[in-house]
C-alpha positions, 0 to 999 in steps of 0.5 A, spaced: 525 524 540 524 520 533 519 515 532 518 511 526 511 509 524 510 504 518 505 500 515 498 500 510 493 502 516 494 509 515 488 510 520 491 507 526 497 510 525 494 517 524 490 516 531 497 515 534 500 521 531 495 525 534 496 522 540 503 523 541 504 530 537 497 533 538 493 536 533 497 542 531 504 539 528 508 540 522 507 536 516 513 535 511 514 531 505 520 527 505 520 526 498 522 533 497 527 534 502 535 535 501 540 534 506 541 541 507 534 541 509 535 537 515 539 541 520 533 546 520 528 540 521 532 536 526 535 542 530 532 548 528 527 552 533 521 555 531 519 562 533 513 560 538 517 554 541 523 551 543 520 544 542 517 542 535 512 537 533 513 534 526 511 529 522 515 527 516 512 522 510 516 518 506 523 520 509 526 513 509 524 512 501 528 518 500 535 515 500 538 522 499 536 524 506 535 517 509 542 516 510 543 522 514 538 520 519 543 517 524 546 524 525 540 527 528 538 522 533 539 527 539 534 532 536 530 535 542 524 535 537 518 530 537 518 527 530 515 521 527 517 519 520 511 515 517 513 510 512 509 506 508 514 500 507 521 500 510 527 497 506 530 493 511 536 491 507 538 499 506 544 502 510 539 507 513 535 502 516 541 498 519 544 504 522 538 506 526 534 500 527 536 499 534 536 506 536 529 509 534 522 505 536 519 502 530 511 501 530 508 497 525 500 499 523 498 493 518 491 492 516 489 485 517 490 480 512 484 478 508 483 471 508 480 471 502 486 474 498 488 467 495 481 465 494 481 470 489 487 467 485 484 460 486 477 463 482 481 465 476 485 459 476 478 455 476 475 459 471 480 457 466 477 450 467 470 450 470 466 456 470 461 454 474 465 451 479 469 458 479 462 462 480 460 457 486 467 459 489 465 466 488 459 466 492 463 465 498 467 472 498 462 476 494 459 479 501 466 481 503 469 483 496 469 490 492 467 487 484 472 492 481 477 490 486 476 483 484 476 485 477 483 488 478 486 482 481 483 478 475 486 482 470 493 482 474 493 475 474 491 474 466 497 479 465 502 475 469 500 469 465 500 473 458 507 475 461 509 468 462 506 465 455 503 468 450 499 463 447 492 463 444 488 461 451 492 467 454 490 472 449 483 470 449 483 471 456 485 478 456 480 479 450 474 477 455 477 481 461 477 487 456 470 486 454 468 485 462 472 492 463 468 496 458 461 493 460 463 494 468 464 502 466 459 503 461 453 499 463 448 499 470 448 491 470 450 488 477 457 488 476 457 481 479 453 478 474 458 481 469 463 478 472 460 471 473 458 471 465 466 473 464 468 467 468 463 462 465 466 464 458 473 463 460 472 456 461 
């Protein structure tokens, strides 16, 4: 039987994989497969058992082999395809979606994710207010991840408009990046100082 596990919660998916396949299963990287490998994986037997337990990672991301999956639905083996994401528009997905159980293992959405972007927008107008907003999410955020989100937003702004403000913002964030990597000062203090300079 073939099953598909998808989503970004690899820990929960891993627990379910162990529950279904046991502790002793084969692991195959889907990116390295060619269509010629598929008969051996889905139909071949091992020396020790007629029924194999196989985990294939990122099989559907390899279009070269994904399009052949429908030919192997009758496999006698227990096979789990572990995918980070599935392209639901692909021909491979449409061919198998009603024939293979698909289970999603997603991490819970971070309720503060949009607030990070609001802090960035606010900082460009009012640094003090942005710092007050930052106080709400600091306990649940990693400062380096927060910085990465700030930088990604600044780069998006710069892609849309290469004005003086956007250039100044990127310069401030590059200074912050250097400080975060080279000093032992509390990262949140450095981020707060940067938010004040952005306004």
